[in-house]
C-alpha positions as CSV (number, residue, x, y, z in Angstrom):
1,X,3.0,-54.5,-2.5
2,X,6.3,-55.4,-3.5
3,X,9.3,-53.2,-3.5
4,X,12.2,-53.7,-5.0
5,X,15.2,-54.3,-3.6
6,X,17.0,-50.3,-3.9
7,X,13.8,-49.6,-2.2
8,X,13.2,-52.4,0.3
9,X,16.1,-51.8,1.8
10,X,15.6,-48.6,2.4
11,X,12.6,-49.0,4.0
12,X,14.0,-51.5,6.1
13,X,16.6,-48.5,7.2
14,X,14.1,-45.4,6.9
15,X,12.3,-47.4,10.0
16,X,9.6,-46.3,7.9
17,X,6.7,-47.7,5.5
18,X,5.3,-45.4,3.8
19,X,2.1,-47.5,2.2
20,X,1.4,-49.0,4.6
21,X,1.9,-45.3,6.4
22,X,3.8,-47.5,9.4
23,X,6.8,-46.9,11.6
24,X,9.0,-49.5,12.5
25,X,11.6,-48.2,14.5
26,X,11.9,-45.1,16.4
27,X,14.8,-44.0,14.7
28,X,16.7,-44.2,11.2
29,X,19.6,-46.4,10.1
30,X,22.5,-44.6,9.4
31,X,25.9,-45.9,8.8
32,X,28.0,-42.9,6.8
33,X,31.5,-41.6,8.5
34,X,31.7,-38.6,10.6
35,X,34.7,-36.3,10.0
36,X,36.2,-34.5,6.9
37,X,34.5,-35.1,3.6
38,X,37.2,-35.5,1.3
39,X,38.9,-37.8,3.0
40,X,38.3,-41.4,1.8
41,X,36.8,-44.4,4.9
42,X,40.7,-46.1,5.0
43,X,42.0,-42.7,5.8
44,X,39.3,-42.5,8.5
45,X,39.8,-45.8,9.0
46,X,43.5,-46.0,9.8
47,X,43.5,-42.3,11.8
48,X,40.7,-44.4,14.0
49,X,43.0,-47.1,15.1
50,X,46.2,-45.6,14.5
51,X,48.4,-46.2,17.5
52,X,46.1,-48.0,19.2
53,X,46.5,-52.3,20.9
54,X,44.9,-53.8,21.7
55,X,45.6,-56.7,24.7
56,X,43.7,-60.2,25.4
57,X,44.8,-63.0,29.1
58,X,44.9,-66.6,28.7
59,X,42.8,-69.1,27.7
60,X,41.5,-72.5,27.9
61,X,38.0,-73.7,26.8
62,X,37.3,-76.9,26.8
63,X,33.8,-78.8,24.9
64,X,34.0,-82.7,24.8
65,X,37.2,-83.9,23.2
66,X,37.9,-80.2,21.7
67,X,40.2,-78.3,24.4
68,X,42.1,-75.0,22.9
69,X,45.0,-73.3,24.1
70,X,45.3,-69.2,23.5
71,X,48.3,-67.4,24.8
72,X,48.0,-64.2,26.3
73,X,48.8,-62.1,23.7
74,X,48.1,-58.0,22.0
75,X,47.1,-56.5,18.5
């Protein structure tokens, strides 16, 4: 039997099809953000990445006639 979109998504995330009694994933997928429940997601993301700095090296790639050059930098 087909499931509604909501049921299908929840079954996929849980990794278990109840009508078939079939488990296809050992653990369900959970996308909840850990932390203070009073804070919204944007605040949690900003806290997690505040002060974070990433750098990357100089890079040149060629594929046929196409060539791209990226200078080293950071963000």
